[in-house]
N, C-alpha and C positions, 0 to 999 in steps of 0.2 A: 584677762588673761596673765599669769606670771610669764614675763620674758623669759626664763628658765625652762619653760615648757616649750615656749616658740622655739629656742633655741634646740632644745632634744629634738622636736618634731621634724625640725630642716634637716640634722645631721643624721638620725637615727637611719637604719638601713629598709627597706620597704618591706623586708619579711616580718619583721618587729613592728611597722606601725599596721600590718594585718593582723599581727594579734592582737594589739591594743584594741583596734575597732570591735571586733568579737569580744574579747575580755567587756569593754564598754556596754557592747548588746547584749551581753548576759547579765550586767549588775545593771541595767537600765538607769545609768547614772545622769539628772540632769545636765551637771556639768560636764560630762564626757558629750553631751550634742555641741559643744562648744568646739571641742576637741575635733570631732568628725566632720562640722564645717568648716574650720581650716582645712580639714586632710584633701575636700572636693577640689581642691586647687592644686595638689601635691603634682611633685613631676612625674612619677612615679603611675602609670596609666590602671595598674591593678588595684594600686590604692585609691585613685581617684574615683575607682569603678565602685568598691567595697565602700568610700566612705560615702557614695551618692544613694545606696540603696539604704543602707543603716540610717542617713539624715530623713530618708521619706517613713521610718519605722519609727523614727525618733517625733519627727514633726507634723507627719503626714500631708496635708497642703500647701502646711507653709514651705514645706520645700520646693512648692511649684517654680521659683526663679531661677532656681539653681539648677532644676534640671532642663529647665528652657535654655539657660545657659550651655548646658552640658549636650544640648544637642549641634552645638557648633563645635565640640573639641575637636584634637585634631586625629584623635584617635577613635577608631570606628568602633571598637568594642564600650570605650563610653559613649557614645554615641546611642549606642544599640540598648544599652543598659537603662540609660536615659528614658527612650522610646519604649523600653518595657517596663519600669516605674510611674508612667505617663498614662500608661493603660490603665492602673491599677487606681491613679487616682480619680479619672472620670471626671477632670475639670474640663469645662468650656475654653479657657483659658488658653489654654495649652494647641488649641485648634491650629492657629494661622502657622505657628511653628512646627507642627508635626505635618501641614500641608508641604511647607517646603522642605522638610526629610524627605519626600515620595520621590524628591528628587536626587538623594542624596547618594552620592558616587559608592557607597557599600548598598550590596543588593538587602543584605543582612537587614540594616538600618531603615531601607525602606521598607521591608516585609514588617517590621516591627511598628513603623510610623501607622502603616494602611492597619494593622490589627488595632493600634491604639484609635484610631480613626471609630474604625467600625465600633467599636466597644462604646465611644461617644456618640454611635448613630450617628454619625456623619454622613454626608452624600456629596459627591460631587456636583458642581454647577455650571464648571466650564468644559469645554473639549480638552484643552490641556492635563487639567484636575482629572478627568475621566481615565487619558490616557496615561498619565502615570500611575492612578491608583489600580487601574487594570495589570500595568507590567508589575508592580508590585506587591501585587497578590497572586500572582503567576496564571493572571485569567489573558494570554497572549492573545486567542482570538477575538476577545472583545475589543483590544487595544486596536488591531489590524481592519475591526471595522471602517478606522477613522481613516484607512488609506496613509498617502504620503505622511501626514501629521503625525505619524505613531511610528516610524521608519527608522528616525534615530535614537529611539528610546528602545525600541526592539533590538538595534542591533547594538545599543551599549548594552543591553540585558544579555545579549548572546555573547559579546565578547568576556564579560565577567562570568568565572568558571564557579560563582556563588552563588548566581541566579536559579532562584529555586524552580525546579521542571526546567529546565534548561532546554532537555530534545526537545521541548515543545514549541521554542521560539521559531525552528525554520519551517515549519507548516503556517504558523501562522504569517511568517514572513512571505511564505507563496501565494497567501492570499492579495498582497500588494504588487500590480505589476508595475515593475520600476527595475529600470538597468542597474540601479544599485544593486538591487537584492540579488541578481544575479552574484555578482560580484563577491556579496556576503557568503551566500549561499556556495561559490566555489572555496573561497578560504576556509568554510566551516567541513567541507570533504577531508582537511587535515587537522581538523581537532582534537584533543585527547581523549575527547567520551567517542566511545564508538557509536552510540545511541546517535548524540546529535548529527555525527556524518551520516549515520542512519538515511536520518528525518531530513538531513539536508540535498542527499541524492535522491529523495524521493520527492520533494519540493521542486526542485530542478525541471522533474519531469511539465510541470506547469507551464512550463515556461519555453515559448519556438525560438532560443535562442543559441547560435551556432556555437558561439566560447563556451557551452557548457559539454560539449561532446566528448572534448578532449580530455578534462580531467575525470568525467563520466567511464571514460574509457580506462584510464589508466585505475580506477575502482575495482575494475573486472579482475583484476591481481588481489585484493585486499587479503590479508588474512581475516576478515570477519566475513563471515556465511551471509549475514542478514545484510550488511554495504554490498557485495558484491550482487545478492538477488536485486537489491534496491535498484542499481545503479543499473543493472540490464532492464528492469523494468520500465523506469526512466529515459533510457535511450530508445526502445520501441515507442513510447511516446515523440521523442524529436522526430522520429521519423528520418535518422540519417543510413542511408543503407549504406555507409563507407563501413560501418563498424558491424555491418553481417558476421563476417570472416571469424572477427574476434569475441560475439558473441557465442557463432556457432562452437567454440572450443571449451564453455560451459556444460555444453549437454555431458560430459565426461565427469564434470565435476562430484567432488564427492561427499557434496550436501544436495538433499532432496531440492529443497526450497529454491536453489542456485540453478538447479536443473530444469522446472518447475516456469521459470523467471524465464530461462533461457529458449524453452520452446514458444511459450506465448510471444516473446519476440521476435524471434524469427518469423513466425507467422504475420504477426503484426507489421513486417519490414517487408513482407512478400518476397522474402529469401528463394532465391531459383532451388531448385532439385530440394523443396521443400518434404516429398512423399519419405524420399531415399533418406533423409537428415533424420526424420521424426521415427520410419518404423523399427528401427532398432530399439526405442525405447519403449514400443510397447511391450518390453519384456522387462521392462525399470523397475526395481526391486519394492519402490515406492509408491501405491496406487495412485496418488496424488498427480505423481507425473503422468503416470498412462493417463486419467481421465484430461488432464491438460493436451496430449499426445490428441486423443479423439478428438475434443473439443478443435484444436487446431485444425486438424485435416481435414475436420469439416468446412473449411473455406476454401479448398481445393477442388477445382473444376476435374478431378482426375479419375478416372474408373479403379486406378491402384488405391485412393487415396479412401474410396468407397470399400474397396477391399480390405484394407484397414482396418476400418470402422467394424465391417462384418465381423469380422477375426474376435476382434474389441470385445461384441456380444458373447462371447467364450470365456472372457474375463474372468481369473480367479476370483477378483473382487467383486460384491455387490454392486458396487458403488459405482464403477468401471463399467460394468456390463449396464447400470441405470442411463446412464450417461450416452452410450453409446444407442440405445434404444431410443433417448429422446431425440439426439442429434438425427440418427438414421432414417426417424420418422421425417423429420423437416426435410431431407435430402432427396429420397427417395420413396414414399410411402410402400411401393412395391418393389422393394430393394431385394427379395429373396426371386425375382423373375430376371436380375439382371446380370451381365457376363459378370461382374463383379463378384456374384455369391456364387455363379460356376466357378469361378478362379479361385474362392477362397476353398472350395472343395476339401484337395488335398490336406490341409494344413487343418481343417478341420477335422479331418478323419484321426491326423497323429492328437491333437486333443481331447480324442475320445477316448484316449490309452493313458492319459496325463494321472499321473498318481493323487491329483487333487479330486475328492469326490465331486466338490461343485464345479469345477472345471469341465469333470466330465460331462454332467447331466448338463450345462449348458452347450454344450457342443455338441452332445444328441440333439437338442429343441432345435437348434440352429439347423442342423444337417436334414431334421426332420422338415423342416420348412422350406427347404431349398430344395430336396428330395422332392415330396408331393407337389410343389409348384411345377416342377420340370415334368412331372409324368402328366400332370393334367396338359400342360403348355405342347407337350410333345404330341399329345392325343387330340388336344385340338388344332395343332399345327398338320399334324397329319390329314383331320376331316379336313381345314381350310384348304388345302395342298390340291384334294379330291375336286373340291367345289369349284375350286379356280380353273381346271383342266377343263371342268362341266362347260356344256355350251351354254349352260345360265351362269358361268362362274362369275362373269363380269357385276353380278347382283350382289357378289359377298365384296366384292372391291370396293361397290359403291356405296354399300354400309360401313367398310370401313372407314371411306374418308369423310362419310359424315360424322362417326366417332371420330374422329383425327379434328373435326371444328368443335367440340364439344369445350364448354367455358371449364370444365374441371378437368383440371392439368391428369391427375391419377388416370381417368378413360384414355385421354389422349396417348398417357403415356402406355398402358394397356393396349392401344390402337398401334402402336410404334412396336412392341416388342412383339406382336403377333407378324407385323408386315416383314420385321425381319429375317422370320423363320420359313415365310412361304418359299424364296428364293424363286421368286416368277420374276420376269423382268416386269410386269404389267403394273407390278405397284411402284414404278422405279419413280414416278412422278409424283405420287402421294409421299413418296419419304423426301424427294427435293423439297416440297412444300413444307415439311416439316422443318425445317434447316432455318428457318425466320420464326419457329415457335419462342415468345415468350420465354419458355421455361429450360434452363440447363440440361436439367434431364431430358426433357425430350429432346432438344437438339443430340444432344451426346446420343440416346439411343437410332437416332435417323441417321446418324455418321455413320456408327456402329454396323448398321443393318446395309448401308450403301455402300459401304467398304466391301461385307460379304456378297453382296452381289455383284460388284466388279471383279471381285476374285474367283467368280464363277464363270 
């Protein structure tokens, strides 16, 4: 090539060189291929990149050495173009260089190299190759299966904002039990990507590490509602009761998902005065929050909690009613016979007058069940009282004693309810025995009955 041409190429501006490459491609000049080969070593990265792609079009597989050399270029854009070009050539000779590119500092180059290897039907043969390939293709969970061996590649990918699907990396790191992971996830709570922050907060809940508590508590006031909810949930998993009051503040959060997370976390942490904290949220505008309240109250062994769940049976939304029905069956199959049911009557009467049709109908059904049970129980108790005072009344008490020993907890509970209404000191010993019953609701019924007897 004439020295004049080389001199011109040396001092011509990049924009003119790019136009020259475009003209050569248009004319398909064989002489132009020599110029393009020179330009693959140009000082300008865009010129090198364009020249390299043009060379592939001119020379095909003959451009392989140039492309392999370009994988070591100082500029990531050039390395990326080289990897993409090699994917089109389908040359097995490029495999070793592409495997090395899986550990490139630029995530886009790593991904392009992985796709090029896939096009060549290449499969990883070693653990490091499998980890590098998995990280490069965004399959972070697959990399995490190798444990601490994948820790550094995953952390490196997390810290690079250009990594594909970066928000999935914290979840993958959460599978690796290592103190370095906790520190990395805590740093990720300050990431510029809000989904990375959210996933980091979720992952920290998998580690029983106290150093995560403070950073997660600070996230409770983040502008991003998803992060507030995730941090709240993870604090519940960590089990540190010192954050209860900070979590309780979120019961008034403007976002429903945050309020729901706060409800569940308070129940999980065993917050004191839980019923009074959660009862106002039975009127929350979001039915998901109300469902969470019902499920959380089911963990409280208190009459007031059962009363709240009974009120939820008359909720305006059918999903809340179904949740209450499911929960209350496991708590007390004969809930309509309890003192909690009788205490709920005034509020149910108000619900009968609600503007919502479904709420009115649900309240009517619940009241009907309680009323019918109360009338039947009153009749039974009246009869029982007469029998107890009869000369042979001890036979009824003996029959009830046998009922209290039945393996079916529902029968024992029914017996306890009857004894609680007899108002006769002769049943005191039977009720005392029930205080040792394995079922909490039977014990609760016995306790209430004994309190009534002592008050009379």
